[in-house]
N, C-alpha and C positions, 0 to 999 in steps of 0.2 A: 645515443638515442635514448630518450626517456623511457623508463619501463612503464608497463601498464598499471596505472594506479589502482584500477578496480580489481585486477587479478591479485595484486599485492594486498589489497584491503582484506580479502577473504583468506588468502594463504597464510597471513600472519595471525589468523585466529581472532578476528575482531570481537571484542568482548561484549558488544551489544547485539549479538545475534539473537533473533527474536525469541526462541524458545527458552532462553535463559532469563528473560525479563519477568518480573512479578505480575505484570498485567497480561501475560500470554494466555492464561486460562480464560480471561474475560474476552480476549479476542476470539477465542474458539467458541465461546458461548454465543457471542454476537453473530459470528458466522453461521452457526447452527440455526439461530433464531430467524435469520433472514433468508437462508438458502434451503432449509429442510422443506421438501414439498408437502403440501397438505395431504392428509390421509386419503388413500385411494387414487392418488395421482402419480404420474411418472416423474422421475427426477429430471432435472434440467439437462438439455442436450450438450451445450458447450460452455466452458468457463475459461477465463484467461486470468492468470496471475501475472501482474505487471510489476517487474522488479522483484523476482523471487529470491534473490540473494542466495543464502545457503539452504533454501527450501525448508525453512523452519515450519512454515504453515502449508506447504504444498500438498502433502498427503492428506491433511484434513480437508483442504479446499476441494481436492479431487473427488472426495466421497460423494459430492452432490451433483456430479456430472457424468454423462456417458463419455465425454471427451474433454480432456483438460490440456490446455497449452500453458506454458510458463516461460517467461522471457527475462533475461538479465543481460547487462552489458559485459559481464565478466565471462570470457570464453572458458577460462580454466575452471571456474566454479560451475558453469553449466555442464561441463564434461563430468565433474564429480556428481552433480545432481542426477544426471541421466543414468549413471551407473547405479545409483542408490534407489532411484524411483523410475524403473523402466516403463511403468504404466502411464507416465506423463510425457507429453511431447515438449521437450525443452528446446529453446532456440536462443541464440545470441542476438540481442537487439539493443540498440541505443534508443532510449525514449525521447531523445532529441530529434529522431527521425520518424517519418510516418510509419504507423504499424503495418506489418506485412500481412494484413487480413482484409477481406472485403467488408463493405458496409453491412451493418446489421448481423454480423456473424456470431456474436456471443450473447448468451443469456445473462451472464454476469461477469463483472471484472472485479478482482480483489487487488488493491494497491495499498500495501501496508508499510508505513514508515519509509516512503520512497520520494514523495513530492518535495520534501525538504532538501533532497540531494540534487535537484534539477535546476539548471539555469532558467528554464522556461516551463514551469509547471502548467501554465495555461494551455500551452500547445499540447502537452500530454493529456490534459483533461478533454480537450477538443477531439483528440484521437480516440480516447475511450468512448466519448459520446458517439463518434462515427461508427465504431465497430459494435456497439450495443444494438441488439434488436429492440424494436418498440416494446416498452415496458420492462426492458432489462435493467438490472441493478448494478450500480457501481458502489462498492464498499471501500472507503478510504480511511486510513488512520494517519495522523500526523502528530508530532510532539506538540503539546499544548503550550501556548504562550498567552499570558494574561498579565494584568497589572501587578498582582501580588508576586507571581513567579518572576516577572521581569525586574521588580524591585530587588528581590533577593539575589538575582544574577548580578545586577549592577553593584550591589554591596559586597558580595562575597565570591562570585564566580565569573566575573567578567572576562579575565584573561583566559580561563579554561573554556568558557562557552564560545568565545569568538577567536579561539586559537586558529591561526592560519592553516594548521594541519587538521583541524576539526572538519569532518565531512559534510556538515550541514551548511547549505548555502542560503536557504529560505527559512523564515520564521513566521509561523501562522498564528493568527487569532481566529476565532469563529467568524468574525466579521470579514476579515481579509480572505479567508478560504471560501466563505460563502459568496463573496463578490466575484471571485474568478470562476467559481462553479457556475454561477448564473451567466457570466460572459461566455462560458463554454457551451451553454445551451441546456443546462440541467435545471428544470423548473421546480423540482421537488427536493427540498433540503431538510434533513433530519439529523441534528447534532445530538451527541451525548458524550459524556466523559467515559473513558474506559476505566472506571473507578476501581479502587482496590479496597482493602478492608476498612480503612479509616477515612472519613470524609475529607479531612485536610489533605490527604495524599492525592485527591482528585486535582489539586492545583499543579501536580507535577507529572501526571501520566498522560498518555495520548488522548486526543479527541477523535471520536469516530464520526464519520459523515456518510450518510446513506443518500445516494442520488439515484433517481429513476429516469430512464430515457423515455421521452415522449409523454411525460405526465403520469397520472395515476391510472 
């Protein structure tokens, strides 16, 4: 019987865990900018982290909510996360399946570096749309792909980037990600680079996408 790929993925200490990346502080700044409540208002009621992995960003995300749920396909990693972060409700879930939550349940969903691992990212986006309350926010990050980066991959890193054991299945541009976001029912799209210290490096770091359920 084949072993569980997702459990092995984390148990082997996958080197691209989120908090080790140079762009991680920018993720946290973006999260704070979008989720910090205005002065004098209560924090948001419920938040969902979809594809929490090793919980690199879970504790930071949970600060903005009275109740935080976090899901991932790896049962072994979820067990580790729950021990380390008992204030979050962790749950094993495959994003290829409908989310186990009612319509309009969450005020925000955080999905960071996950869509590129899915066979059907459009289905996942539709589910995020379903469980978001009107006006709720979906914050997505995916690895950036554009002409310049793709040219460099073709010249120097093709075998590595498309290695059969490489975990990425989908490769997004702003146009392709925006297209499936619109198909999923998100009318408001706000892209930006999760840039680092030098402008050229923006070609190689993730793209952020903010989506709001039900319009402005």
